[in-house]
N, C-alpha and C positions, 0 to 999 in steps of 0.2 A: 444432532444437526451438523453436517459437515460444510466445508467451505463452498461446495458446489451449490448449496441452497441459500447462499447469502441473499438477503432481501433486496429489492430494487433500491438503487442508490448506494449500494455497498459492494466492495470487492473482497474476495478472499485473497490469501497470500499469493497464490499462483497468478491470479489476475493482476495484482499489483506488480509482481515481478515481470510479467509480460508487458505491462504498460510502461514500466521504467526500463525495460530491456536489461534486466539484471536477474539475479537468482533469488530464490526464496530465502536463502541464508542472508543475503544482502538486505532484504526487506526486514528480517528480524533485527539486523544490525541497525537499521534506520530507527526502528522502534526503541531499541536499547539506548541509542544516542539521543532520543527525544525529538527526532526529525519528523516522525510519523506516529500518530496516536491510534491505538485500537479504539474501535467504536462499538464493539459488541462481539457476539459470537462466544466461543469458549476459549479456554487457555490453549488448547491444541489447534483450534480452527477459528482464529480471530477474523473479524471483519474490519474493513477500513472504509471511511467515507470517500466516495468518488471525488468530491470536491477537494479533499485533502490531498489525494493522489494527483489530481490535476494541478493543484497549486505547486506541489513538489516538482512535477514534470516541467511546469512553466519556469520555475526558478532554475532548474538545471539547464533548460534551453537558453535562458538569459545569460547564465554564466558562460555557457559554451560560445555564445555569440560575442561576448565581451573580449 
């Protein structure tokens, strides 16, 4: 199963990168630093919860507005 077939409510790495306007490498770095948690998938094609990505995006927007 690849990231293109993430179930509803989940994003693949590329989807997260697009949502956060960053690169897939930066998404992996967020996971490494504990800012974003994997929620399923495989080691090569993890999934992330849409809610977690939305919360991270909201936090970034709040910081940018401050």
